[in-house]
C-alpha positions in Angstrom: 22.0 77.1 17.0 23.0 74.1 14.9 23.8 74.4 11.2 23.0 72.4 8.1 19.2 72.1 8.9 16.8 70.9 6.2 13.1 71.8 6.7 10.0 71.1 4.8 6.5 72.4 5.3 3.8 70.4 3.6 0.0 70.4 3.6 -0.1 67.4 6.0 3.1 67.7 7.9 6.1 69.8 9.0 9.6 68.3 9.3 13.2 69.2 10.1 16.4 67.3 9.9 20.1 68.1 10.6 23.6 66.8 10.1 24.1 67.6 13.8 21.7 66.9 16.6 18.6 69.1 16.8 18.4 71.4 19.8 15.2 72.4 21.5 14.9 75.7 19.7 14.8 73.9 16.3 12.4 71.2 17.6 10.0 73.8 19.1 9.8 75.8 15.9 8.9 72.8 13.7 7.3 70.2 16.0 5.7 72.1 18.8 3.6 69.1 19.9 6.7 67.6 21.3 6.5 70.3 24.0 2.8 70.1 24.8 2.3 71.0 28.5 -0.8 68.9 28.9 -2.9 66.3 27.1 -5.6 67.5 24.6 -8.9 68.4 26.2 -10.5 65.3 24.6 -8.5 63.0 26.9 -10.0 61.6 30.2 -8.4 61.7 33.6 -7.2 58.1 33.1 -4.9 59.2 30.3 -1.3 59.4 31.6 0.4 62.3 30.0 4.2 62.4 29.7 5.6 65.2 27.5 7.7 63.9 24.6 10.4 66.5 25.4 10.9 64.8 28.8 11.6 61.6 27.0 14.0 63.4 24.6 15.8 65.0 27.5 16.1 61.7 29.3 17.5 60.0 26.2 20.0 62.8 25.6 21.4 62.1 29.1 21.7 58.4 27.9 23.6 59.5 24.8 20.7 59.5 22.3 20.1 62.6 20.2 17.3 63.6 17.7 18.4 64.3 14.2 15.0 64.2 12.5 11.5 65.3 13.6 8.2 65.3 11.8 4.8 66.5 13.0 1.4 65.9 11.4 -0.9 68.9 10.6 -4.3 67.8 11.8 -7.5 69.1 10.2 -8.8 70.1 13.7 -6.7 73.2 14.5 -7.3 72.7 18.2 -5.1 69.6 18.0 -2.0 71.2 16.4 -0.2 71.6 19.7 -0.9 67.9 20.6 -0.6 66.2 17.1 1.1 63.0 16.2 4.9 63.4 15.8 7.9 61.2 14.9 11.5 61.6 16.1 14.5 59.7 14.8 17.3 59.4 17.4 20.8 57.9 17.2 24.1 58.0 19.0 26.4 60.6 17.6 29.1 58.1 16.7 28.4 57.3 13.0 31.1 59.5 11.5 32.9 57.7 8.6 30.2 54.9 8.4 27.9 54.4 5.5 24.9 53.8 7.7 23.8 54.3 11.3 21.1 52.5 13.3 18.4 54.7 14.7 15.5 54.5 17.2 12.2 55.9 15.8 9.7 57.2 18.3 6.1 58.0 17.4 3.7 59.7 19.8 0.9 62.1 20.2 -0.9 63.9 23.1 -4.4 63.8 21.6 -5.1 60.1 21.9 -4.3 59.2 18.3 -1.1 57.3 19.2 0.5 55.3 22.0 4.3 55.7 22.3 5.7 53.5 19.6 9.3 52.6 19.0 11.0 51.0 16.0 14.5 50.2 14.7 15.7 52.0 11.6 18.7 52.8 9.5 20.0 56.1 8.1 22.1 56.2 4.9 24.4 59.2 5.2 25.0 59.4 1.4 21.4 60.5 0.8 20.0 61.0 4.3 17.6 58.2 3.4 15.9 56.9 6.5 14.4 53.3 6.6 12.5 51.5 9.2 13.0 47.8 9.8 10.3 45.3 9.0 8.1 43.0 11.0 11.0 40.6 11.9 12.5 43.3 14.2 11.2 44.5 17.6 8.4 47.0 17.9 7.6 48.4 21.3 4.3 50.1 22.2 3.6 51.8 25.5 0.0 53.0 26.0 -0.7 56.2 27.9 -1.5 54.6 31.2 0.3 53.6 34.4 4.0 54.5 35.0 5.2 54.9 31.4 8.3 57.0 31.5 10.7 54.3 32.6 9.0 51.8 30.2 9.6 54.2 27.3 13.3 54.5 28.1 13.5 50.7 28.5 11.7 50.4 25.2 14.4 52.4 23.4 17.0 50.0 24.7 14.9 47.0 23.7 14.7 48.3 20.2 18.4 49.0 20.2 19.2 45.4 21.0 18.2 44.6 17.4 20.9 47.0 16.0 23.6 44.4 15.4 21.1 42.2 13.6 19.8 45.2 11.6 23.2 46.2 10.4 24.0 42.5 9.6 20.9 42.3 7.5 21.9 45.4 5.5 25.4 44.0 5.0 24.0 40.7 3.7 21.8 42.5 1.2 24.8 44.3 -0.2 26.3 40.9 -1.1 23.2 39.7 -3.0 23.2 40.5 -6.7 19.9 40.8 -8.5 19.1 40.2 -12.1 17.1 42.8 -14.0 14.1 40.6 -13.8 14.5 40.2 -10.0 14.7 44.0 -9.6 11.5 44.3 -11.6 9.7 41.8 -9.4 10.8 43.6 -6.3 9.6 46.9 -7.9 6.2 45.5 -8.8 5.6 44.2 -5.3 6.7 47.6 -3.9 4.2 49.4 -6.1 1.4 47.1 -4.8 2.5 48.0 -1.3 2.4 51.7 -2.2 -0.9 51.9 -4.2 -2.8 48.8 -3.2 -5.6 48.0 -5.6 -5.3 51.4 -7.3 -3.5 51.5 -10.7 0.0 52.7 -10.2 0.8 56.0 -12.0 4.4 54.8 -12.6 6.0 51.7 -14.1 8.2 49.3 -12.1 11.2 50.2 -14.2 10.8 53.9 -13.1 11.3 53.2 -9.4 14.5 51.3 -9.8 16.2 54.2 -11.5 18.8 55.6 -9.0 18.8 59.3 -8.1 22.6 59.4 -7.6 25.6 57.5 -8.9 26.4 56.0 -5.5 23.2 53.9 -5.9 24.0 52.6 -9.3 24.3 48.9 -9.1 22.3 45.7 -8.9 22.8 44.4 -5.4 19.7 44.0 -3.2 20.6 46.8 -0.8 21.0 49.4 -3.6 17.8 48.3 -5.3 15.8 48.4 -2.1 17.2 51.8 -1.2 16.4 53.2 -4.7 12.8 51.9 -4.6 12.3 53.2 -1.1 13.6 56.7 -1.9 11.6 56.9 -5.1 8.4 55.9 -3.4 8.8 57.9 -0.1 10.1 61.1 -1.8 7.9 61.0 -4.9 8.4 63.4 -7.7 8.3 60.8 -10.5 6.4 61.6 -13.7 3.5 59.3 -14.3 0.1 58.9 -15.9 -3.3 58.1 -14.5 -6.5 57.2 -16.3 -9.5 59.4 -15.5 -13.1 58.1 -15.0 -13.9 58.9 -18.6 -11.0 57.0 -20.0 -8.6 59.9 -20.7 -5.0 59.7 -19.7 -3.8 62.5 -17.5 -0.2 63.3 -16.7 0.7 63.3 -13.0 3.6 63.5 -10.6 3.9 61.1 -7.7 3.4 62.6 -4.3 5.9 62.2 -1.4 4.8 60.3 1.7 4.3 62.9 4.4 1.9 61.2 6.8 3.5 59.5 9.8 1.5 56.3 9.7 1.8 55.9 6.0 5.6 56.5 6.2 6.1 54.0 9.0 3.8 51.4 7.3 5.3 51.6 3.8 8.8 51.7 5.2 8.3 48.5 7.2 6.6 46.7 4.3 9.4 47.6 1.9 12.0 46.3 4.3 10.0 43.0 4.6 9.8 42.7 0.8 13.6 43.1 0.6 14.1 40.4 3.2 11.7 38.2 1.2 13.8 38.6 -1.9 16.9 37.8 0.3 15.1 34.6 1.3 14.2 33.7 -2.3 17.8 34.1 -3.2 18.6 31.5 -0.5 20.7 33.8 1.7 
């Protein structure tokens, strides 16, 4: 059994992560839908079912290992063993590096998701996981036809973007932002998080780092601080009630898979937009 596991059980999801690759015992305990033996009863005969664990085993043979797994908790209890799940896989060769590129796989066995693959980055200092924006490859494989080989090929298609992904991160580290520019990026990020709703927190709150390693004003640090504060939540804020009263609140973490992927990708795109505005 692997050590140094971090688990979290929320109302909407279960997740597990490890400093070492996750074995099947750990995966089965926290994300059982990865091991579903058949598609959900709601699927037709045309639905092509490939267990996610078969993909994981195939990728392990190719040198890719899961270090993070997340499963949604559906309202319909009959879908729990087939629910949407997300895995983050990487090669176990990132020792001594500040970041590692990852392949993110999203799937379900109840028809709520095709196989989806994205490129991402893990920061070892805080185990902060990001997903690259729209400028980077996204692969979708629907549940029909011969899909197993296409999924494995999709992982390598996503991985082709890794050099450009790491280069983008390194470029952001060389871009210094003024306090006003940090505020602008924070304001845009709050709009991405809350949309037309009034944000319960101020822009200056989400650019406050949680650890000294993130203290600084380059674009990479600022982006990471904003991303972590929005994804993990826990910030003290205020909301106005319908009758005009001010109620204290605390921001919630992003636990849903679709919201996690969507917000992560938008935040990366906003950071790249700031990079473009800076003329780099």
